N, C-alpha and C positions, 0 to 999 in steps of 0.2 A: 258555896260549893259549885253552884251553877257557873259563877264567874270564873272559877278555877278551871273547870272543864273547857270553857270557851277560850281561855288563854292558851291552853294546851293545843286546841284545834288550830288556833291561829298560828302557833309556832310551827306546827306540822305543815301547814299550807305554805309557809315561807321557806321551807327547806328546798334546796336546789334539787331538781330532778336529774337523774342520770342521763347523760347524752347517749343517743343511739349510735351503735357501732356501725360505721360506714365501711363497707368492704372495698378495699383498694387493691388494684393490681400492682404487683411489684415493679419497681423501677429498675430496669436492667442497665448495667454498665455496657458500654459498646462491646467489650470483649465477651460479655455473658449474654448478649442479645441473641435469641434463637432465630433461625432462618425464617420461621413462619411470620415474624414481625416485618419482614421486608416485602415490598411490592415488586412485582416483575416489571421489567422495562424492555420494550421492544427495540431492537437495533435498527437505527435509521441509516440510510445510505446516501452519500453524495453520488457515488458510482457503484452500483450494486455488485458486490463480490470483490471490489477492489479498494474503494476509499470509503470507510464508514465515518459517520459524524461522531464527534465527541471523543475521538481517540487519535493516536499518532500513527502515521503511515510513512514508511521509508521508501524512497525511490533511488535505486542504485543505477550506475551506468558509467561506462568509460567516457572520457571527454570526446566530444564530437559525434556521438552516436544519436543525439537528438533528445536528450532529457528535457532541456529547456523548451524545445519546440513542442514536446508533448504537454508540458505544463502550460504553454501558451494556448494550445488547442483546448485543453480542459478549461482554462480560464475563460476563453471565448464562449464556450458552450454554457458555462455557469452564468456569465453576465448577460447573455442574451436569451437564456431559457431553452436553448436547443438540446435535443437528446444527446446522450453520450454515444460514443462510437458503437455501431451495430445494435442500437436500442431505438425504440419508437416512443419512449416515454418523455414528453417534454416536461420541463419543470419551471417553477417560478424563477425569474431572474434574481440573482444574488450578488452581493459584493465580495470582493477578493482583496486580500492584503498580501503583497509580495515584498519579502525582505531578501534582497539580493546583495551579496558582498562581492560579487565578481563582475556582473554585467552592468554596463552603464545604462541609466534610465533613458536618456534621450536618443542615443545612437543604436541601442540594442533592444531594450525591452519594449519601448513604444512602437517601433516599426514592426517587431514580431507580433505583438498583440493586435495592432491595427490590421495587418495582413491576414491574421487568423480570424478576423471578424469580431473581435471583442468590443464590448461597450466600454470605452475608456472612462466614462463617467463613473463606472462602478469599480474601478481598479484603483487601489491606493498603493503607492510605492514610497514609503517614508525613507529618508536618508538614514543609512546605518552607520556612517562615520561622521564625526565632528569635523567641520571644514577647517577649524583653526589648528588642531593638532593631530587629526586623523584617528582619534580614539574611537573605539567601538561603542556605540550607544545602546546596543541590545545584547548584552552578555547574558547567557543562560546559566543559572536560573534567576539572577538578580533582576532581569527585565520582565519577569512573568506578570507582575502587577501592572506594569505599563502596557504590555500586550493585551491583558484582559480588559483594561479600560478602553483601549483602541478597538478591540473586537466588539465590545458592547456599544460603543459610540457609533461605529460604522455599520453595526449589524451584519458583520461579515459571516459568510458560511464556509470560507476556506482561507487559511493562512499558509503561505509557502515560505520556507526557510531554506535558502540556497547559498552555499552549502552549509550543512550542519556544523562541521568542524570550525568554520570561521566565526561562529557565534558562541563558542565555548571559551571561557576565560583561561588565562595562563595557568592558574592553579588547579585546573581540572585536567587530569591525564586522560587523553582519549582512549588509551589502551587498558585502562583500569576499569573492570566491571563495576566495583562498588561506587567509584566516583562518577561514572557515566550514569548509573541508575539514580544516584542522588541528585545529579544535575537535571536529568530529564523527568524525574517524578513530579516536580511542581508544574512543569509544562503539560504533562499528561493530565494532572488534576484540573488545570485551567481549562483544557479542552473538554474535560468531562463536565465542568460547571457551566460553561458557556454553550456547549454543544457544537463548537466549531470543528470542522475537519482540518487537521494539521498535517501538512505534507513536508517531510524532511528530505532534502536531496543530499546525496553522498557519492563521493568518488570511490572506485573500487581499490582493493589492495592488489598485491602481486602474487597472492597465493592462489594459483589456478586449480589446485587439487581440492579445494573446499567446495561444499555445496553452495548453491546460488545465494542462499540467505546470508552466508558468511563471507561473501565476496566483497562486501563494503569495507572501507577503511575504519579504523578505530576498534573499540572493544567488540569481540565476537559475540559474547553472551550478554553484555550489558545492553546494547542497542536492540539486538534481536529479541531480548526478553521484555523490553518496555513497549515496543511498538506492537500493535495488534494486527497490522496488515503490512505486507511487503511486496514491492514491485521492482522489476529490473528491466533495463533496456539494453539489448545486445544486438550486434550485427547478425543478420541471417547468414549462417555458414555456407549456404549454397548459392547465395547471390549477394555480393557486397553492396549492391544498391538498395537493398531492403534492410529494415530493422524490425525487431520484434519486442513487444511489450509483454512480459510474462509475470505471473504471480509467484512470489517466493514464500509468502506466508499468508495464511487466511485463518484467523482464529474464530471469526464469526460467520464464515460461509465456506462452502466447498470451493476448492481451487478452480478458478475459471480457466478457460482455454486461452492460449496466447493469441495476441493480435499482431498482425503484420502491417507495417506502414512504410511509406516511402516519403522522403523529403523532397518536395516538389519546389524547385527554384522559382522564385517570383522576381527577384532582382539579383544583381551581382553580389549583394551583401547579405541577403536573407532568403529564407524559404518558409514553407508551411507544410504541415503534416497532411498526407493523403493516405487515409486508411484503405488497406487492400482487402484483407480476408482474415478469417478466423482459422487458427492452426492448432491441431491437437498434439502439441509437443510441449513438454514441461520445461521449466526454467533450468533444472539440473542438466537435462540433455543438451540444452542450448549452450550452457556454459562449458560442459565437458567437451563439446565439439570444437572449442577454441584451442584445446591443448592436445587432443588425441584424434587420430584419423578414424578410429572406430566410432567416436562420438559423431563425427560428420556423417558417417555411414548410417548410424542409427537415425539421425534426423532425416536423412535422405529416404530411408525406408518408410518412416512414419508419414512422410509427405507424399511418397510415390505410390506405395502399396495401400491405396484406399479403396480400390474397386474389389469386387469379389475375387477376381482372378486376374493376374498379370503374367504375361509370358516371361519366363526366366531369361530368355535371350534378349528381349527388349529391356528388361530390368538391368542386365549387365551392361548393355550398350549405353543406357542413360547414366549409369554409375560412372563409366569411363569418361563420359563427357564432363562430369563434375570432378574428375580427378580422384575417384575412389577405385582402388585396386580390387580385382575379383576376390582375392583372399580376405581382404578387409571386409568386403561386402558379406562374405560367407560367415565370418565371425560375428558380424552385427546381426545377421539373420538368426544365428544360433542363440544369441543373447536375448533377442526379442521373441524367441519361440515361433519363428516363421518357418513353416514346413512347406516343402515343394511337393507337388502332386503331379503324377503323369497321367495324361489323357490319351488313350490310344495304345497301340501295341507296336513293337518293333521300331524301325527307324522313322515311321510316320508319327510316332507318339510325340507329344509336346509336353514339356514341363512348365508348370505355372505355380505361382505362389499367391497366398491370400493375405489379408490384413494381419498385423501382429495381434497376438492374443493378450488381452489385459487381465491381470490378476485380480480376483475378487477380494474385496475387503472382508476380513474375518471379524 
């Protein structure tokens, strides 16, 4: 009997013990993943308020207003570590990749970058056309993998595509929102993965009645919806020798003020950018001034009526010198809510106006 009890005990000791239940967190599908599982990421800037890292930025402008000169100035500051215009923050020198389908490397790009003060050892200008048959080597989006390898190999901080429409294949309709979004989405994801700032240059369309963001050629909603920042270069309506760089879109920052610059001739063939001042005029007003006299009058008032009080007689005299009629000036004053005040009594009293009132955001 004793042996029987011993055999039963041995059998019980050999029985497998139940495993402990380990508490596991559920595995979410990407579509079911709650927002708490994501970590916050701070926006980094190549040029604060204008060109962010890891996204697409569009730069519009008419031919001859200085888009490529602005790009040359930005490239020079990046490759040498100099601060951006009207900034005192120097940065570490970085590498830049320029994809240009219009300007020649030897006769145009190299002289402009050299005169702008760029470190040419940090600039890469790969050929975009095959020499044998002239075929485009960087069709978007099929070239995105090639661009990503180049960006990682060169450790580039900025890639410039000039102009965007030349790098789209024939099967992509530039006026189709779905096709443009589908073509630019891989490029945007590449910029997000590598952290490179991507600047796309674009020529304007002929629709002068549109806002500044939609003045560029191609799809209105497609390109404007994919890019996170937008810039435009226009001629200053009150002085044809000056140009203005204005912000048309700013998803990650408040809209910065416009910057006035002048193209300073260095040789008979090329020039360089000379930054002048900061101007509190938005891009829509600058673009509207190109098609309507009241737009020019509004830009004139925002530039002239900056002091607490300006004499109405002096204001009218300055407006006539700029070719602005008194009636147009009065309409612009009404639209900007600029009221005239009289100081004194009778004939000795003087009328003066103050700065335009800005509407508060609700």
